[in-house]
N, C-alpha and C positions, 0 to 999 in steps of 0.2 A: 504494500500500500504506500503510495507516494505521499510525502509530506506536503500539505497544501502550501502553495507559494503565496507571496504577499497579494492580498486581495485588493483590487482597485476597481471602483465602481464604474459603470458605463456613463458616457457623456450625454449631455442634453443638447438638443438642436436649438437653433434660433426659431423665431416665431412660426414660419410655415413648416419647417422641418419637425418642430416639436409636436405640431398638430398631426403630423403624419402618423405618430405613434399612438394616438388616442384610439379608443375603441371604435371600430367601424360600425356604421349604421347597418343593421340587418333588416332584410325584407320581412314583412309580416306574412307574405304568401309568395308563391312562385310566379305570380303574374308579372310580366315585364312592364315597366313603366315606359311611357313614350320618351324618346330621346330628344335632346335639344335640337338635333338636326331636323326632326320632323315638325315639332311644334314650339320650339323655344324652351329653354330650361325654366321650369316653373319656379317662382320665388318661394323659398321655404316659409311656412306659416309664421314662425317666430320672427323672421325678418320683416314680414308685413306688419306685424304688431309693433315691432321695434321702431320702424320708420314712421309709423303713425303716431308714436308717443314722443318723438323728439322734435326739436325745433327745425323748421324748414331751412334754417341757416346752414345746417350741416348736410343738406341734401342737394341733389340736382332736380330742380322742380319742373323744368319744361324740356320739350324735345329739342328746341333750338340750342339750349345750353349743352345738352349731351352731344348733339351733332357737331357743334363747334369744337368741343373737347376732342372728339374722335378725329375730326379732320385735321386739327392742328397737330395732334400727337403723331398721327400716321405720316403726315407730310414731313415732319421733322425726322422721324425714324427712317424714312426712305432716303433722306439725305445724309444722316449722321450715324447710322447703325454700324457697329463694329463688324469686321469680317472675321467670323468665328467658325471653326471647322464643323460644329454641330449644325449651325445654320446652313452652311453649304450643303451638307448631307440632306437636311430636311427639304431643301429647295430642289435638289437634283434627283433624289431617290423617287422612283415611280411606284415601287412596290410598297404598299401601305404597311405591311408588317415590318419590313426592314426600316422604313421611315420611322415608325413608332418606336422600334427598338433603339434607333440612333438617338431619338429625343429622350427616351427613358434613361439611357446611360448618361447623357449629359446632365439631365436634371438631378439625378442621384449624386453625381460627382460634384455638382455645384452647390449642394447643400453644405453650408458652413465652410465653404472653401472658395478662395478667390479665383477669378477667371484665369489669371496669368498662370496659376499653379495647375489648373485643370487641363489646359490645352495639351500639354505633352502627355499627360496620363490618358486623356481621351483618345488622342491620335494613336498611341501605342495599343490601347484596348481594342479599338476598332480595326486595327491592322491584324491583331492576333485573333479576335473573335468578331468577324464582320456580320454574323447573323445570330439569331436566337439559338439556332441549332448548334452552332460552334460553341457558344457559351455554355449551353446545356451539357455538352459532352466534356467540358473541362473539369479538372479536379479542383477542390477547394484550395489545395496547396498552390496551384497555379494562379488562382484568383487572388489569394492573399499575397503572393509574390509580386504580382503586378500592381496591387493596390498599396503595397508597403510605402509608407511616407505620406500617403494622402489623408490619413486619419479617419476616425469613425469607421473602423474596419467592418462593422456589422453591415454597412451599406453594400459592400461588395458581395458579402455572403447572401444577403437577401435578394440582391439583383440576380445572382445565379439561381437561387431557389425559384424566383419568379420565372426565369427563362425556362427552367426544367418543367414548371407547371404548364406553361404555354405549349411546350413541345409535347409533353406526355399526356396532358389532360384536355387541352384546348385545340388539338389538331394543328399546332404550329401557328395559329392565328391569334393576334392580340385582340383583346376586347376593344370594342369600337366607341364606347362612351365613357365619360368620366365616372358615371355611377358604377358601371360594370368593372372598369379598371380598378377602382378602389375596393370593390367587393371581392374580386377574384385573385388579385395579385398581392403576395406578401410584401409588406414594407411600402406599399403605395397608398398614400393618404390623399386627402382632398386636394392639396396643392399640386402634387405630382400628377395625379389623375387628370386634373384640369389642364395642366400644361401639355401632357401627351395628347389629350383629346382635341384641344384647340389647335395645336401646332401640326400634329400629324393627320388628324381626321377632319379638321375644320368645324368642330363643334363649337357653337357660340356659348361658351361657358367662361366665366371670369376666373381669375386666379389672384391669390393674395400671398405674396412672400414678404420678406422684410423690406425690400425696395418699394414694392407696390403699396404696402401699408404706409410707409413714410410719405409717398406722393399723395395718397388719398387723404391722409391726416392733414397735410398742409393745404391742399386744395380746398378742403372743406373745414379747415380750422378746428380739427379734432385734437384736443390737447390731452385727453385721458390716455391711460396706458393701453396701447394697442393689443397687448397680449391678454387683456381681460376678456371674459366671455362676451359681455355686452358690446364692447367696442369692436371685437373681432367679428361678431355677427353683423354689425353695421358696415364694416369694411367689405365683407363678402357681398353684402347687398349692393353696395355702391359699385363694386367691381362687375357684378352681373348686369347692373343697369347700364354701365358704360361700354362693355365689350362690343366691338363692332361686329355685327352678324355677317358682314361680307368678308371681313379679314380678321377673324378672331385670334388666330395664331400670331399674326403680325402685331395686332393691338396689344396682346398680353406681353409679347417680347418688348414692344415699345415702352410700355409702362415700366417694366423691369429695367430696361436700358436707361430710361429717364432717371430712375432712382439711383442707379449705379454710377452714372456719369455726370449728372447735372444736379438733381435734387438729393445731394449727398448728406450724410448725417451731420457733419460739422461745418463745412464750408460750401453751402449750395451756391450754384452759379445762376442766380435768379435772372440776370440779364440775358442768359442764353436759353431760358426755359420757354418752350413753345406754348405753354398754357398759363403763362404768368398773368395774363389779363383775367383769367378765371380763378385765380388763386386767392382764397380768403386770407390765408396767412400773410401774403404779400400786401393785401389791402389793409390788414391790421397794422402792419409795420408802417405803412404810409400814413395811416390815421394817427398812430402814436407819435410819429415824427412831427406832424403838423401841430398836434396838441402841445408837444414839448417846446416847439418854437414859438407858440402863441399865435400862429397863423390861423388857428381854428378856434372860433369862439362860439358860445351858445351851444345849441344842439346840433352836432354835426350830422349831415345827411349821409351817414354811412351805416350800412346794415349791420346789425349785431344780433347775437343769439337772444331770443326772447322765449324761454321755456314757459309753458303754461303754469306750471306749479313747481316751486322749489328749485334746487340747484340742478342745472343740466349735467347729465352724467357723461357728456361728450366734450364739454368745455375743459379748459385748464382747471385742475383741482384747486379749491380754495387755499390749500396748504402750499401751493406753488403758483402764485400769481404771475402775471406777465413780467418778464425780465427784459428791460429795454436793450440790454447788451446782447441778447441772444437773437433778436430779430425773428425770422421765420423758424429758426431752430427751437423756438418755444414749442413748436408742434412737431411730433408729439412728445410728451414727457413720459419717460419710461420708469417703471418701478426699479428701485435700486437692486442690483444683483448681489446675492450673497457671495462673499469671497470664497474661493475654493478651500476646502478643508485640506489640511496638511498631513501627509503621511510620509513615512520613511521606510526604506528597505535596504538590504545589503545584497550586492550582486558580485559575482566573481567571474573573471575571464580566465578559464583554465586552458592552458596551452601545452601541447606536446609536439615533439618532432615527428614528421611524417615523410613518406617517400617523395611526396610532391611539395614539400615545404612544411612549415609549421601548421598545425591544426588546432582549432579551438572547439570547445564543447558547447553545443546548444541543446536546449530542452524545449519541448512544445507546451504551450499554455493550454488550459482546458478548452473544450469546444464551445463553451458558452461564457458570456461575460465580456468584459473589455479585452480587446486584443485577442479574441478567441481564435485559437488555432495557429497563432503566430509563434515564432521561435524566439527564445531569449536566453541569456546567460543564466545559469542556476542562481536563484534568488531566494531570500528568506525575509521575513518581517524584521523590523528593527528591534534590537535588544538594548536594554538600558546601559549595559557596560560593554567595553571593548572585548573583555575576556569571553563573556557570554555570546557576543556577536560572532567572534571568530569560531567558537565551538559550534554554534548553530550552522554557520555557513560551511564549515568543514564537514559536518555530518551530512548536509545536503549534497555537497560535492561527492562524498563517498558513496552515497546512494546510487549515483550514476556511474562513477568511474572507479570504484574500489578504493583500497587503502591509499592514502596520500600523505606526503610529508607536511605536517602542520607548520613546521618552522619556515617553510617557503612562502606562506601566505602573507602577502604584503598589501597594506592599505595604500591606495594610489590617489585618492581624492574623492570628489563628489560631483554628481550631475543633478541638476534640478530640471524637471520637465513638468509642464503644466498641462493637464488635460482640461476638459471643459469645466469640471467641478472638483478637481483634485490637483493639488500641488504635491508632486511626489519627488522626494529627495533620495537619490540612489547613492549609498556609500560604495564606492568602487574598489574592489580588491582584484589582485592578480596573483596567479600561481603558475609558474612555469616548471614543467616536469623535465628535468635534465638528468641524463645518466640513468634513466629507468627504462624498463621494457615498455614500449608504447601500449596503451590500452586499445585493443582491437575490437572488442565486443562491448556493446552497451545495451541497456534495457530498451524496450519499445518506448518511444517518445523522446529519445535522445539521439544525437548524431554528431560526428566530428566533421568539421568543414575547414577547408583551406580559407585563408583570408580573402582570396578572390571569390570563392563561393559565398562567403558571408555577405559580401556587398551586393549580391544578386538574390539572396535568399529572402524569404518572407519574414523580415524582422522590422520592428517598429523604429521610428525616429529616435526614441529614447535609447534603444539599445545601440544604435549607431553612435550616439553621443558617448555612451559608456565605452565603446570600443575605441573611440578617438582618444579618450583619456588614457586608456591602457596603452595604446600605441605611443602616445607622447611620453610615457614613462619608461619605454624600453631603450636599452643602450644602443647607440648608433642610429636612432631614428630621429627624423626631423619633424615628425607629425605631432600635432597637438590639437587641443580644442580651445575655443574661445574662453571656456570656463577654466581650463587647466593647461596653461602654456608651460612648457618645460624647455629651459635653455640648454642647448647642447652645442658642442663645437661646430657641427655641421649646419646649425641654424644661422650662423653668422655668414653674411654674404662675402664672397671672395672679392677683394678690392680690384678696381679697374687697373689696366696696365700702367697708366700715368701715375696713379696713386701708389702702385707697387714701386716705381722708380723713386718717387719722393721718400717713401718709407725706407727703402734700402739706403738712400743717401744719408738721411738723418740717423739711421741706425748705426752706420759705420762711423759717423762723426761722434755720436754719443759714446760709442765703444772706445774710440781713441781718447776722448776727453776723460772718460772714466779711468783709462789706463794711466794717463798723465797725472791725474789727481792721486791715484794710488801710489804712484812712484814718488810724488812729492811728500806724501804722508810718511813714507818709509824714510 
């Protein structure tokens, strides 16, 4: 029985991604509901009630305003959209299943991850597994290996589980509506389902991710926390009202693009915004500036929220009134995030000589939880004393590699890696087996890899940081990490030729002068 390694909880997604993990709505019977392609997506009852109970200040009240918003946003998108590989695939691919698969992969990768990071991962993924059938036939080890470094590793696993379900249970055909995508595919929630349905299949369904939420909150001056249930429902209702039925996929991508490149969290470029004239946040800024300058007197002819009774639940909360220095960034106000809890563990790089060079020992994490199925250096939870820490770590190493010399275990430094809700500090140890018979057999769940194999294996970014610390402490190496730099002779740059001539000149004179001084002293 293997000793449990340090337990690290799973990460939380941002707004849209976190909603993906909530319990999916189940049908009360097997009767299929009409799709949005046939009759338009019906507004949910709770959204109708919600919109009827809030001030019209936070709504789009007439067709002309909605039409203007759609036209301005799509015209801007046609001119300014970024050239991204998943967009090219969606535009060029004629096969609907392959198109939906390409969109699916991009949407999953983009959750909690920046576009610049995703591009290379997406390109490599689609080259290796261009179809659902290709991904369904891959092993989890291969999926983890390609996903390594992208974070939130359960995304890759669920993506493959979904591909296998499509191939094995759905005849190789992707569900065609947002509703069926969400109901039938593991890991696909409301946002991802809407993105696939609108971009790949042209279903007129709105989507709300972090970027879209920010745009809608500012356009309609919604200052309350967008992650709250009430505000989230309001945003989904607005997104559904605004989506262009003729170009739903382009409209949804345009709204996300606007939030990512113009209506940014901290420094929005309002002068470049195509819907600035429709933005209530911008109107509020101009109103406050006029009031502050004294140019506006009496009752200003500027529309404001006028709830029927009590405090509006969509306006800025009373505890956080308007801040003149923030401008449009007043919208929305987010609830303060809890700081990540801090945990510590000890991990050891165990190295032995091999026929093809030095080998290092890796063990596989459990098949569930954070970093499920990935490989790591043997690790244990943190112990209160150095003596207990070494003892526990040595016992863990011996479970995998047999008897080991305790005196060779060296503490090398530490690595701090922050997951979404955990700040984990690794105490890094190293143990090099020299002059011993190499260990050739290991239990299931462990393996020896060369350093070259390690860099292409399914290991997390945290383990790569640990390995850099280990390499930086080895004699004759020039490698190190930002957290643990080790000075060694080879880390010093070789001087240029001209500098070498000057150094030799002064060295010879210094030597002669020193000899003369010594002679005089005698």
